C-alpha positions as CSV (number, residue, x, y, z in Angstrom):
1,M,119.7,102.5,119.8
2,N,122.0,99.8,121.3
3,A,125.6,99.3,122.3
4,Q,126.5,98.5,118.7
5,T,125.2,101.7,117.3
6,E,127.9,103.5,115.4
7,H,127.8,107.3,116.0
8,F,129.4,109.6,113.5
9,S,129.1,113.2,112.2
10,L,128.9,114.9,108.8
11,Q,129.7,118.4,107.8
12,G,126.5,120.0,106.3
13,A,125.8,123.4,104.9
14,A,124.6,124.6,108.3
15,G,127.3,122.9,110.3
16,N,128.0,119.6,112.0
17,L,125.3,116.9,111.7
18,Q,125.0,114.1,114.3
19,C,124.3,110.6,112.8
20,A,123.8,107.0,114.0
21,L,124.1,103.8,112.1
22,D,122.8,100.4,113.1
23,L,123.6,97.2,111.3
24,P,121.6,93.9,111.1
25,D,122.4,91.0,113.4
26,P,125.5,89.3,111.8
27,E,124.1,85.9,112.9
28,T,121.2,86.3,110.5
29,H,122.8,88.6,107.9
30,A,126.5,88.4,107.2
31,A,126.3,91.7,105.4
32,P,123.5,94.3,104.9
33,I,121.1,93.5,102.0
34,G,119.9,97.1,101.8
35,L,120.3,100.7,103.1
36,A,117.5,102.5,105.0
37,L,117.5,106.2,105.8
38,V,115.2,107.1,108.8
39,A,113.9,110.6,109.4
40,H,112.6,111.8,112.8
41,P,109.6,114.0,113.7
42,H,109.5,117.8,114.0
43,P,112.6,119.3,115.7
44,L,110.6,122.2,117.2
45,F,108.3,119.9,119.0
46,G,110.9,117.6,120.6
47,G,111.6,115.4,117.6
48,T,115.0,113.6,117.6
49,M,116.6,110.6,116.0
50,D,116.0,108.8,119.3
51,N,112.2,109.2,119.0
52,K,110.6,105.9,119.8
53,V,108.9,105.7,116.4
54,A,112.1,106.5,114.6
55,Q,113.9,103.9,116.6
56,T,111.2,101.4,115.8
57,L,111.6,102.1,112.1
58,A,115.4,101.6,112.4
59,R,114.9,98.3,114.3
60,T,112.4,97.1,111.7
61,F,114.9,97.7,108.9
62,T,117.8,96.1,110.7
63,G,115.5,93.1,111.2
64,L,114.9,93.0,107.5
65,G,118.7,92.9,106.9
66,Y,119.2,96.6,106.1
67,A,121.8,99.0,107.4
68,A,119.6,101.7,109.1
69,V,121.0,105.2,109.5
70,R,119.4,108.2,111.3
71,M,120.4,111.8,111.6
72,N,119.5,114.6,114.0
73,F,118.1,117.5,112.0
74,R,119.6,121.0,112.2
75,G,119.5,122.3,115.8
76,V,118.7,119.0,117.4
77,G,121.1,117.3,119.8
78,K,124.7,117.8,118.6
79,S,123.6,118.9,115.1
80,E,124.3,122.5,114.4
81,G,122.3,125.1,112.5
82,T,118.6,126.0,112.9
83,H,115.3,124.5,111.7
84,D,114.8,125.2,108.0
85,A,111.1,124.0,107.5
86,G,112.2,120.9,105.7
87,M,114.2,122.6,102.9
88,G,117.7,122.4,104.4
89,E,116.7,119.1,106.2
90,T,116.1,117.5,102.7
91,D,119.5,118.8,101.6
92,D,121.1,117.3,104.7
93,M,119.3,113.9,104.2
94,E,120.6,113.9,100.7
95,L,124.1,114.5,102.0
96,L,123.7,111.6,104.5
97,L,122.6,109.4,101.5
98,A,125.8,110.4,99.6
99,A,127.9,109.5,102.6
100,M,126.3,106.1,103.0
101,R,126.5,105.5,99.3
102,A,130.3,105.9,99.6
103,R,130.2,103.0,102.1
104,Y,127.4,100.9,100.5
105,P,127.4,101.9,96.8
106,D,125.2,99.1,95.4
107,L,122.6,98.3,98.1
108,P,118.9,98.9,97.4
109,L,117.6,102.1,99.2
110,A,114.6,102.5,101.5
111,L,113.4,105.8,102.9
112,A,111.5,105.8,106.1
113,G,110.1,108.6,108.2
114,F,107.7,109.6,110.9
115,S,105.5,112.8,111.0
116,F,107.7,115.7,109.8
117,G,110.2,113.1,108.7
118,T,107.8,111.9,106.1
119,F,107.7,115.3,104.5
120,V,111.5,115.3,104.3
121,Q,111.7,111.8,102.8
122,A,108.9,112.4,100.3
123,R,110.8,115.5,99.1
124,L,114.0,113.5,98.9
125,Q,112.3,110.7,97.0
126,Q,111.0,113.3,94.5
127,R,114.5,114.6,94.1
128,L,115.9,111.2,93.6
129,Q,113.2,110.3,91.0
130,E,114.1,113.5,89.1
131,N,117.7,112.3,89.0
132,G,116.7,108.8,87.9
133,K,117.8,107.1,91.1
134,P,114.7,106.7,93.3
135,A,114.6,104.6,96.4
136,E,113.2,101.1,95.9
137,R,110.4,101.8,98.4
138,M,109.2,104.0,101.2
139,A,107.7,103.5,104.6
140,L,105.9,106.5,106.0
141,V,104.3,106.6,109.5
142,G,102.0,109.4,110.5
143,A,102.4,111.1,107.1
144,A,102.4,114.9,107.4
145,A,99.6,115.6,105.0
146,G,97.9,118.8,105.7
147,K,100.8,120.1,107.8
148,W,103.2,120.5,104.9
149,E,102.8,120.3,101.1
150,M,103.5,116.6,100.7
151,P,104.7,115.6,97.2
152,A,103.2,112.6,95.4
153,I,104.7,109.3,96.4
154,P,105.3,106.0,94.6
155,A,102.4,103.5,94.5
156,N,104.3,100.9,96.5
157,T,104.8,103.1,99.5
158,I,103.8,101.6,102.9
159,L,101.7,104.1,104.8
160,I,100.7,103.6,108.5
161,H,98.5,106.0,110.4
162,G,96.8,106.1,113.8
163,E,93.0,106.2,113.9
164,L,93.0,108.7,116.7
165,D,95.8,110.9,115.5
166,D,94.9,114.5,116.5
167,T,98.2,116.0,115.2
168,I,97.7,114.9,111.6
169,P,94.1,113.8,111.2
170,L,93.5,110.7,109.2
171,S,91.1,112.7,107.0
172,A,94.0,114.9,105.8
173,V,96.0,111.8,104.8
174,L,93.0,110.3,102.9
175,D,92.6,113.6,101.1
176,W,96.2,113.5,100.0
177,L,96.2,109.8,99.0
178,R,92.8,109.7,97.3
179,P,93.9,111.3,94.0
180,Q,97.0,109.1,94.0
181,D,94.9,105.9,94.6
182,I,97.3,104.7,97.3
183,P,96.0,102.8,100.4
184,V,96.9,103.4,104.0
185,T,96.9,101.0,106.9
186,V,95.1,102.4,109.9
187,I,95.9,101.2,113.4
188,P,92.7,101.3,115.5
189,G,92.9,103.3,118.7
190,A,96.4,104.6,117.9
191,D,97.3,108.2,118.6
192,H,100.0,110.2,116.7
193,F,102.9,108.7,118.7
194,F,101.5,105.1,118.6
195,H,101.6,104.7,122.4
196,R,101.4,101.0,123.3
197,R,101.1,100.2,119.6
198,L,104.7,100.5,118.3
199,H,104.7,96.7,117.7
200,H,102.2,97.1,114.9
201,I,104.6,99.3,112.9
202,K,107.3,96.7,112.9
203,Q,104.9,93.8,112.2
204,L,103.2,95.6,109.3
205,I,106.3,96.8,107.5
206,T,108.1,93.4,108.0
207,S,105.1,91.6,106.6
208,M,104.6,94.0,103.7
209,W,108.2,94.6,102.7
210,D,109.2,93.1,99.4
211,R,112.9,92.1,99.5
212,A,112.8,90.5,96.0
């Protein structure tokens, strides 16, 4: 994401996993106040950890004072293995979390994702809840409702969707959220990839995030 990005790798069940860590500006935060895991869009449709929405999410969280870590899913970039429809990807994201917990054991955890990445993060949060250690909050952009079987999510989740998203229609997201009684923020005129509207993602999450 920038010259200070720390690149590293992890050994996962399907092989080597390519990762990147960004830290907050030391002039504003002497040390990270939280840890954010960011998940990228669908690997079979060009999704990588360098996707512009994924990078926007990482920048947003470093701006909030969080250490933001991304990972290329299986078969993407230098990550080995093949796409596993979100199952193995969730395992890999949990592995990344364990590695980051070894480095930052006590920091509050945030889970963020875009498109397919929201499916992975919702599954990870479900797993963490079952283990009694859920993330403090989630930020999901272009949630993959209707494309994959999205689990229920916590009521304080921040959801952002494009009005004109023709990959994941807003109606599918509303159908998923309605029984959960969870609101979604809709960006007028935005498509699935938020062309020319990325700034709204950062502004919304920053203004809505509760660091207390």
